N, C-alpha and C positions, 0 to 999 in steps of 0.2 A: 504493500500500500504506500502511495506517495502522500506525504503530509504537506499541506500548503499553509503558509501564513498569509492572511489577507487583511489589509486595513479595513476597518469597518466602513461599509458603504451600503447603499440599497442593494447592490448586486451580491455582496458577500453575505449580508443578512438574509437575503432570500435563499441563498445556497445553504446557509446554516439551518434555516427553517425546514428545508426539504430533507436535509440529513436527519434532523431530529424526528421528523414525521416518519422516516424509514426505520427508526430505532437506532440510529447511529449516535456516536458520542462526539462532542465538539468542544474545543478549548475556548473559553470565554473570559473576558476581562471583568473584574469588579474593582471597586475602590480599595479593597483590602488585599486580596491575592487573586491570581487567575484560578478559574474553576474548570473542572471536567464535567461538562453539562450533558444531561440526558433527560428524556421524558419521564417525569415522576409517575405517570400512569402505566408505563410500559415495563412489564417485568423483565423482559430480555434486555432492554436498554439499561435498566438499573443494575442487573447482574453483570452486564458488560463493563460498567464502571468499576465494580469491585474487581473483576478479572484483570482489566487493563492496569489498574493501579497496584494490584497485588494487596488490596486492602482486606483486613480481617472482616469476616462476614457478621461480626457482632458489633461493628462500629457504625452507628447510624449516620444518615446523610441529612443535609439541609435542603429544603425546597425553596427555590428562589422565585419570587413573583414580582410583577410590575406593581406600581403604587396603587392602581385602581382595580386590581384583581379582587374578586369577591371571595373574601376569606371564608365565608360560611360554607363554601363548596368543600373545604378541606379540613376545617377545624370544628370541634363539637361544642366548645364553650369558650367564651371571650370575656374574661373578667374586666370590670371597669378600669382597674389600674393598668391592664395591658393596653387599653385604648390610649391612656395617658402617655404610656411609654412610646407608642407608635407616633403620637402627635409630637412628642418631644424629640425623638431621635431618628425617625424613619421618613424617607429613605436614608439609610446609613448603616454603619457597622454594628448592628445589633440583631441577633437572632433570638426569636421568642419560641419557646417550646409549649405547645398547646395540647389539650386532648384532641385526638384525631377522629375524623369521621370514618376513617378506614377506606376512603375512596382511592388514595394513592396506592401504588404497589406495596405489598407487605414487606418487600425487601428494603424499602427506604428506611424504615424505623427498626429493622432487625428484631421484630417480634414485640416491640413495645406498643402501647396503645396511645402514644404521643406522636406529635409531628413538629419538627423544628422548621420554622419559616423565617425567611429573611427578605427584605426589600432593598437591594443594593442601590447606591446613589450614583454609580457610574453611568454616564449618559448612554454609552454604547450598550451596556448591559440592559438598561431600561428599554432601549430601542429594540433589542433582540427579544426581550421578554414580552413586550407589547405585540410584537409580530407573531410570536408563537402562541401567545395568550393561554399558556398552560404553565403549571408549576414545573420548574426545571431543577432537578437535583444536581448540585455542582460542588462536590468536595474539591479541595485544592488540587490543582492539575500537576501533581508530582507523583512519582512512584512512592509507594508506602514507605514511611519513615525518612524519606529524603527531604531536603530543604524545600519549603514551599516556594512557588514561583511568583515573581512580581513583574515579569515581562513575558511577551510572546515567545521570545527566544529561550527563556527558561523552560517553558512548556515543551518546546521543540526538542530541547536537550534530552528530556525524559521520554517523549512519546513519538519521536520521528519514526514513521513507518507503522505506527500503531493506531493513529486516528487520522481522519481525512482532512480536517480543517482546524486551524487556530485563528480565531478572530483577534486581530491586533488592535487593542485600544490604548496603547501606550503603557508606560510604567505605572504600576499601582502606587497610589499616594499614601494609602493607609499603612501598608507594609506588614501588618500581622492580621490574623484572622479575626472575625467578628467576636464580640462578647456573646456568649450563649447564656440565656436567662430562662429559667423554668417559671412559667406563669400558670401552672396547673393548681397551685395552692392559694392560700389566703394572701400571700405577698411574694414578691419576686425573689428567686434564688439563683445566684450566678453559678453556672456549671463550668464555664470556661471564661477566664478573664480576657479582656481585649481593650479596644479604644474607648468604649463606653464603660466608665468606671463605676464601682460600687457607690462612691460618693455622688456621682451624677444621677444614678438611679434613685438613691435615697432622697435627693432633692425633689424628685417627681412623686415618689410613692411614700416617702416617710420612713420606710423600712426596707432593707434588702440584706439577705444573708448570702454567705458563700458556702457552697457545697463541698464537702470533702468525701471523695469516693472511697469505698472499702471493697476492692475486688477480691480480697482474700476470703471474704464471706460468701462469695458466689454471686454478688450483686452484678446486675447487668449494666453495661455501659450506657449512660444516659445522654452523652454528648460526644461529638467528635473532638479530637485533640486532647483527650485526657489519658490515653493509653501510653504508659511507659515511654520508651525512646521514640522521639519524633523530631522532625525538622533537622535531620542530621547531615552534615557535610561528609563527603567521602574521603576523610582523612582522620588521623588520630586527633582526639579532642581532649582538652583538659580545662577545668574551670576553677578559677581562683576568686576569692572574695575581693572586694574593692580595697581592703586594707592588707592584702597579701601580695603587693607588688614585688617585694623582695623574693618571696617564694616563687612567683611566676617567672621572674628573671632567672632564678636558680634552676628551675625546671627547663626553661628555654635553653640554658647553657648545656645542661645534661643531654638534651635531645640533639643539640647541635654537635656535640662530641660523638654522637652515634651516627653522624653523617646525614642527619635529616635536615631538610629545609624547614625552618620554623617560622610561623607567623603569629602575630599577637592581635587579638580582637579586643578593642577597648574604646572607652569614650575619649573624646578629643582632649579633655583636660589632662590626661596622664600619658598621652602617646609619646611625648618627647623623651620620657625616661627610657622607653623601649627603643626608640629610634637612635638615641645616643649609644645604646648598646649594640647597634647594628642589625636589629631585627626588622623584618617587613611588618608594617603595621596596617591593620584594617580598621579604619576610623569609623566608629558608629555615629559620631556627631556630637552635638552639644545639648540640644533640647530633647525633651521626652519624645516629641513627634518625629524629630530627626532620627532618633535611635530606633523608633518603631519602623519608620520608613526604610531605613538603611540595613536593618538586621539581616534579612534573608539574602539581599543582594551581596552583602559582604561575605556571608557564609558560602554562597555559591562561588564567588570570586576566589575565596581562600582555598576551596577544594581543588581548584585548577592550578594554584600556584605553590602550595606548600604541602609537605608530608604530614606536618603536625601543627595544630592550631591551639594556642593557649588563649583562652578567653578570660578576661578580667571583668568581674561584675561592675556595672555602673554604681556610683554611690547612691543615687536616688533610686528607690525601689518601690515607691508607692504610686498611687494614681495610675496613669497609663503605663508606668514602668512595671506595675504588677503583671501586666500581660507580656511585656518584653522579657521580664525575668522568667516567667513561666515557659516561654519558648526557648530562651537561652539555656535554662537548666535541662530541658528535655533534649535539646540539640547536643549538649555536651555530656549527657548522662553516661557514666562509666562505672564499672565495678571496681576500678583501680585508679584513683586520682591521688597519687602520692604527694605529700607535702614535704617541704624542707625539714630535715631533722627527724 
């Protein structure tokens, strides 16, 4: 199969619609990351997404809809506070998990009686969703556990020859996946952190909790992005705290002596310490939003240039950085992260 990258236009959108109607899978842009889109009502299309990604079949998907789609077609209950959240944040990087009507493919929610729904703000995504006028499931368009894609070329790197079309809508500006929030109870519960923070939700609803999964008890996965190692570059990774710069430098020197090319991923404010030591630095940026936007692109760049990547946590870790830290820790998850001494 030949994979084509096409800029978003009336012609490419029509082709994407035809592919979706045939049960094919298409790469699509959103403001957070690129997604691997398929018809949420089509069992074969949904199964194809799991197969192409190599995604575990117990990891539910998110249905993407345009801003005027009739939610009552796919959700069974819409609490008043969920409407407030939609008015405050949608279209945008917030996914809401509702009781499902069961109308979409059962493979979407992996046996759960809920459905995760998102309204992306990306203009190209909205144009595509309006044209197809059905819910499109679209997990991040990367191979399972690999770094999420923020450009059409990232999608091509993972799926060349595996999908027919990637709609190119430019680089994603959000950088990390949407916040996932359960609205099936009396108040919202964050299942996965993202650009819409707990504090932002509390301002709208008055209360918001953060869910802690317990998979050892046999509990089912309620949200994408919570399973173990995720977002990982194809090189060795090590993670150090923001106050462990000396330890990070020590580890970098050890790896260098093993004839490995070593890179450092860190925020802009500390990069000079590593540059002075002669290491290649992957700069996350200065602000929260810069670090969210840059994270995946820098991880993908690093895997092409170095054998080992040492990540140093940013000092700020609350607000939007809660989501950035969530991704960074999963990207660098290792059973052996030695410290100096």
